[in-house]
C-alpha atoms as an extended CHARMM CRD file, in Angstrom:
* protein
*
       134  EXT
         1         1  MET       CA             47.5390000000      208.0860000000      167.4070000000  PROA      1               0.0000000000
         2         2  ASN       CA             46.8830000000      211.7780000000      167.7960000000  PROA      2               0.0000000000
         3         3  ILE       CA             43.5620000000      212.0950000000      169.6470000000  PROA      3               0.0000000000
         4         4  GLY       CA             42.6040000000      215.0350000000      167.4160000000  PROA      4               0.0000000000
         5         5  LEU       CA             42.8660000000      212.8870000000      164.3050000000  PROA      5               0.0000000000
         6         6  ALA       CA             41.1800000000      209.8760000000      165.9030000000  PROA      6               0.0000000000
         7         7  ARG       CA             37.7600000000      211.4960000000      165.6590000000  PROA      7               0.0000000000
         8         8  PHE       CA             38.1080000000      211.6090000000      161.8640000000  PROA      8               0.0000000000
         9         9  LYS       CA             39.0790000000      207.9590000000      161.4790000000  PROA      9               0.0000000000
        10        10  ARG       CA             35.5750000000      206.5350000000      161.1700000000  PROA      10              0.0000000000
        11        11  PRO       CA             34.1100000000      209.2990000000      158.9620000000  PROA      11              0.0000000000
        12        12  LEU       CA             37.1140000000      209.1270000000      156.6220000000  PROA      12              0.0000000000
        13        13  LEU       CA             36.5470000000      205.3960000000      156.2760000000  PROA      13              0.0000000000
        14        14  TYR       CA             33.2130000000      206.2220000000      154.6470000000  PROA      14              0.0000000000
        15        15  VAL       CA             35.0100000000      208.4900000000      152.2010000000  PROA      15              0.0000000000
        16        16  MET       CA             37.7900000000      206.0180000000      151.4560000000  PROA      16              0.0000000000
        17        17  GLY       CA             35.6440000000      202.9400000000      150.7960000000  PROA      17              0.0000000000
        18        18  PRO       CA             33.1690000000      204.4850000000      148.3560000000  PROA      18              0.0000000000
        19        19  GLY       CA             36.0170000000      206.4450000000      146.7470000000  PROA      19              0.0000000000
        20        20  TYR       CA             37.7800000000      203.2350000000      145.7600000000  PROA      20              0.0000000000
        21        21  VAL       CA             34.5180000000      201.6550000000      144.6010000000  PROA      21              0.0000000000
        22        22  ILE       CA             33.7890000000      204.6470000000      142.3440000000  PROA      22              0.0000000000
        23        23  ALA       CA             37.3700000000      204.6750000000      141.0390000000  PROA      23              0.0000000000
        24        24  GLY       CA             37.1040000000      200.9530000000      140.3140000000  PROA      24              0.0000000000
        25        25  ILE       CA             33.8060000000      201.3420000000      138.4640000000  PROA      25              0.0000000000
        26        26  LEU       CA             35.3810000000      204.0590000000      136.3170000000  PROA      26              0.0000000000
        27        27  HSD       CA             37.8960000000      201.4550000000      135.0900000000  PROA      27              0.0000000000
        28        28  PHE       CA             34.9480000000      199.7430000000      133.3940000000  PROA      28              0.0000000000
        29        29  VAL       CA             33.1100000000      202.8870000000      132.2940000000  PROA      29              0.0000000000
        30        30  VAL       CA             36.1080000000      204.6220000000      130.6690000000  PROA      30              0.0000000000
        31        31  PRO       CA             38.8270000000      201.9710000000      130.3780000000  PROA      31              0.0000000000
        32        32  GLU       CA             40.5540000000      203.8980000000      127.5830000000  PROA      32              0.0000000000
        33        33  LEU       CA             41.3830000000      206.6210000000      130.1140000000  PROA      33              0.0000000000
        34        34  TYR       CA             43.4050000000      204.1520000000      132.1700000000  PROA      34              0.0000000000
        35        35  VAL       CA             44.8740000000      202.1690000000      129.2650000000  PROA      35              0.0000000000
        36        36  GLN       CA             46.6930000000      205.3480000000      128.1840000000  PROA      36              0.0000000000
        37        37  ILE       CA             48.8260000000      205.4250000000      131.3160000000  PROA      37              0.0000000000
        38        38  ILE       CA             49.8390000000      201.7510000000      131.4570000000  PROA      38              0.0000000000
        39        39  PRO       CA             53.6000000000      201.6580000000      130.8050000000  PROA      39              0.0000000000
        40        40  PRO       CA             54.2200000000      200.0590000000      127.3970000000  PROA      40              0.0000000000
        41        41  ILE       CA             56.5560000000      197.5000000000      128.9560000000  PROA      41              0.0000000000
        42        42  LEU       CA             53.5710000000      195.8580000000      130.6960000000  PROA      42              0.0000000000
        43        43  PRO       CA             51.4900000000      193.3050000000      128.7680000000  PROA      43              0.0000000000
        44        44  ALA       CA             47.7310000000      193.3780000000      128.1660000000  PROA      44              0.0000000000
        45        45  PRO       CA             46.9690000000      196.9470000000      129.2510000000  PROA      45              0.0000000000
        46        46  LEU       CA             43.1770000000      196.5630000000      129.0100000000  PROA      46              0.0000000000
        47        47  ALA       CA             43.2600000000      193.4120000000      131.1460000000  PROA      47              0.0000000000
        48        48  LEU       CA             45.3920000000      195.2610000000      133.7300000000  PROA      48              0.0000000000
        49        49  VAL       CA             42.8910000000      198.1240000000      133.7620000000  PROA      49              0.0000000000
        50        50  TYR       CA             40.0190000000      195.7220000000      134.4060000000  PROA      50              0.0000000000
        51        51  LEU       CA             42.0200000000      193.8080000000      137.0100000000  PROA      51              0.0000000000
        52        52  SER       CA             42.8950000000      196.9960000000      138.8770000000  PROA      52              0.0000000000
        53        53  GLY       CA             39.2500000000      198.0920000000      138.6480000000  PROA      53              0.0000000000
        54        54  VAL       CA             38.0950000000      194.8500000000      140.2640000000  PROA      54              0.0000000000
        55        55  ALA       CA             40.7910000000      195.2540000000      142.9310000000  PROA      55              0.0000000000
        56        56  GLU       CA             39.7130000000      198.8320000000      143.6970000000  PROA      56              0.0000000000
        57        57  ILE       CA             36.0800000000      197.7930000000      144.0390000000  PROA      57              0.0000000000
        58        58  ALA       CA             37.0760000000      194.8860000000      146.2910000000  PROA      58              0.0000000000
        59        59  VAL       CA             39.2450000000      196.9640000000      148.6310000000  PROA      59              0.0000000000
        60        60  GLY       CA             36.6300000000      199.7250000000      148.7250000000  PROA      60              0.0000000000
        61        61  ILE       CA             33.9940000000      197.2690000000      149.8900000000  PROA      61              0.0000000000
        62        62  GLY       CA             36.4490000000      195.3980000000      152.1010000000  PROA      62              0.0000000000
        63        63  VAL       CA             37.4280000000      198.4160000000      154.1920000000  PROA      63              0.0000000000
        64        64  LEU       CA             33.7720000000      199.0460000000      155.0060000000  PROA      64              0.0000000000
        65        65  ILE       CA             33.3180000000      195.5870000000      156.5260000000  PROA      65              0.0000000000
        66        66  PRO       CA             34.8260000000      195.4000000000      160.0250000000  PROA      66              0.0000000000
        67        67  ARG       CA             35.7990000000      191.7280000000      159.6660000000  PROA      67              0.0000000000
        68        68  THR       CA             37.7810000000      192.3600000000      156.4570000000  PROA      68              0.0000000000
        69        69  ARG       CA             38.9360000000      195.9280000000      157.1010000000  PROA      69              0.0000000000
        70        70  ARG       CA             42.5320000000      195.1680000000      158.1100000000  PROA      70              0.0000000000
        71        71  TYR       CA             43.0890000000      192.8220000000      155.1760000000  PROA      71              0.0000000000
        72        72  ALA       CA             41.4750000000      195.2580000000      152.7620000000  PROA      72              0.0000000000
        73        73  ALA       CA             43.6320000000      198.0970000000      154.0980000000  PROA      73              0.0000000000
        74        74  TRP       CA             46.7860000000      196.0280000000      153.4900000000  PROA      74              0.0000000000
        75        75  ALA       CA             45.4520000000      195.0810000000      150.0480000000  PROA      75              0.0000000000
        76        76  THR       CA             44.8640000000      198.7770000000      149.3390000000  PROA      76              0.0000000000
        77        77  ILE       CA             48.4960000000      199.5080000000      150.1400000000  PROA      77              0.0000000000
        78        78  ALA       CA             49.6190000000      196.6790000000      147.8440000000  PROA      78              0.0000000000
        79        79  LEU       CA             47.3380000000      197.9760000000      145.0870000000  PROA      79              0.0000000000
        80        80  LEU       CA             48.6810000000      201.5150000000      145.4150000000  PROA      80              0.0000000000
        81        81  VAL       CA             52.2400000000      200.2070000000      145.1600000000  PROA      81              0.0000000000
        82        82  ALA       CA             51.2820000000      198.0850000000      142.1380000000  PROA      82              0.0000000000
        83        83  ILE       CA             49.7370000000      200.9920000000      140.2360000000  PROA      83              0.0000000000
        84        84  PHE       CA             52.5300000000      203.4290000000      141.0910000000  PROA      84              0.0000000000
        85        85  PRO       CA             54.4190000000      202.6670000000      137.8430000000  PROA      85              0.0000000000
        86        86  ALA       CA             51.4060000000      203.9260000000      135.8630000000  PROA      86              0.0000000000
        87        87  ASN       CA             51.5360000000      207.2090000000      137.7730000000  PROA      87              0.0000000000
        88        88  VAL       CA             55.2840000000      207.5040000000      137.1650000000  PROA      88              0.0000000000
        89        89  TYR       CA             54.7750000000      206.7580000000      133.4750000000  PROA      89              0.0000000000
        90        90  MET       CA             52.0470000000      209.3820000000      133.2530000000  PROA      90              0.0000000000
        91        91  ALA       CA             54.2920000000      211.9720000000      134.9370000000  PROA      91              0.0000000000
        92        92  THR       CA             57.4340000000      211.2520000000      132.9400000000  PROA      92              0.0000000000
        93        93  SER       CA             56.1340000000      210.4160000000      129.4680000000  PROA      93              0.0000000000
        94        94  MET       CA             54.7050000000      212.6260000000      126.8040000000  PROA      94              0.0000000000
        95        95  VAL       CA             51.5800000000      210.4650000000      126.5390000000  PROA      95              0.0000000000
        96        96  ALA       CA             48.4670000000      212.5570000000      126.0580000000  PROA      96              0.0000000000
        97        97  VAL       CA             45.9050000000      211.5670000000      128.6580000000  PROA      97              0.0000000000
        98        98  GLU       CA             42.3930000000      212.4320000000      127.6010000000  PROA      98              0.0000000000
        99        99  GLY       CA             39.0920000000      211.4290000000      129.1130000000  PROA      99              0.0000000000
       100       100  ILE       CA             37.1550000000      212.5800000000      132.1550000000  PROA      100             0.0000000000
       101       101  GLY       CA             37.4990000000      216.3080000000      132.6670000000  PROA      101             0.0000000000
       102       102  GLY       CA             37.9740000000      216.9290000000      128.9810000000  PROA      102             0.0000000000
       103       103  GLY       CA             41.6830000000      217.4850000000      128.6950000000  PROA      103             0.0000000000
       104       104  ASP       CA             45.2200000000      216.4460000000      129.3110000000  PROA      104             0.0000000000
       105       105  PRO       CA             46.2510000000      217.0530000000      132.9410000000  PROA      105             0.0000000000
       106       106  SER       CA             48.8970000000      219.6800000000      133.5700000000  PROA      106             0.0000000000
       107       107  ALA       CA             52.4600000000      218.7290000000      134.4790000000  PROA      107             0.0000000000
       108       108  ALA       CA             51.7150000000      219.8050000000      138.0500000000  PROA      108             0.0000000000
       109       109  ALA       CA             48.7170000000      217.4580000000      138.2280000000  PROA      109             0.0000000000
       110       110  ARG       CA             50.7290000000      214.5970000000      136.7300000000  PROA      110             0.0000000000
       111       111  TRP       CA             53.5960000000      215.0360000000      139.1930000000  PROA      111             0.0000000000
       112       112  GLY       CA             51.1880000000      215.7610000000      142.0500000000  PROA      112             0.0000000000
       113       113  ARG       CA             49.7880000000      212.2560000000      141.7640000000  PROA      113             0.0000000000
       114       114  LEU       CA             53.1140000000      210.7950000000      142.8940000000  PROA      114             0.0000000000
       115       115  PRO       CA             53.1580000000      212.2150000000      146.4480000000  PROA      115             0.0000000000
       116       116  LEU       CA             49.3850000000      211.7260000000      146.5960000000  PROA      116             0.0000000000
       117       117  GLN       CA             50.0550000000      207.9780000000      146.3860000000  PROA      117             0.0000000000
       118       118  GLY       CA             52.0520000000      208.3000000000      149.6230000000  PROA      118             0.0000000000
       119       119  VAL       CA             49.1550000000      210.0700000000      151.3150000000  PROA      119             0.0000000000
       120       120  LEU       CA             46.7530000000      207.3610000000      150.1390000000  PROA      120             0.0000000000
       121       121  ILE       CA             49.0920000000      204.6570000000      151.4370000000  PROA      121             0.0000000000
       122       122  LEU       CA             49.2570000000      206.3420000000      154.8470000000  PROA      122             0.0000000000
       123       123  TRP       CA             45.4700000000      206.6990000000      154.8610000000  PROA      123             0.0000000000
       124       124  ALA       CA             45.0580000000      202.9750000000      154.1820000000  PROA      124             0.0000000000
       125       125  TYR       CA             47.7210000000      202.1310000000      156.7610000000  PROA      125             0.0000000000
       126       126  TRP       CA             45.5910000000      203.9210000000      159.3630000000  PROA      126             0.0000000000
       127       127  TYR       CA             43.1070000000      201.0380000000      159.0860000000  PROA      127             0.0000000000
       128       128  THR       CA             45.6190000000      198.2010000000      159.4410000000  PROA      128             0.0000000000
       129       129  ASP       CA             45.7160000000      198.2460000000      163.2390000000  PROA      129             0.0000000000
       130       130  ALA       CA             43.7690000000      195.8150000000      165.3890000000  PROA      130             0.0000000000
       131       131  ASP       CA             41.3300000000      198.5350000000      166.4890000000  PROA      131             0.0000000000
       132       132  SER       CA             40.1660000000      199.0650000000      162.9130000000  PROA      132             0.0000000000
       133       133  GLY       CA             38.1750000000      195.8570000000      162.8240000000  PROA      133             0.0000000000
       134       134  SER       CA             35.5980000000      197.0720000000      165.2720000000  PROA      134             0.0000000000
């Protein structure tokens, strides 16, 4: 690992963990925001929103605990892959997404979420090595 980036690894962990916890809580606070972007081919959109909210809270807490960090980081990657279809659907459909922030995100914001998923996966992958447990 680049020694320059290594000094940010621990501080960024304390951004990542709470970030997922907050995102997960939002699934329960404003579930209708997330239901809108579930592809119609998937069953039980509200249940999927709640399930993904629980998963986000779990991985957010898990990465903060040294003993579970590696597993939680791998689970974060799996979660990001699992929710990717919702991001694709949001980018490619004409569904109006309204909720937090007051309005429908721009096309740039919708499409920008797709490469952001790759960045988030790489960020989680950073914590999958054996050194991340300590």
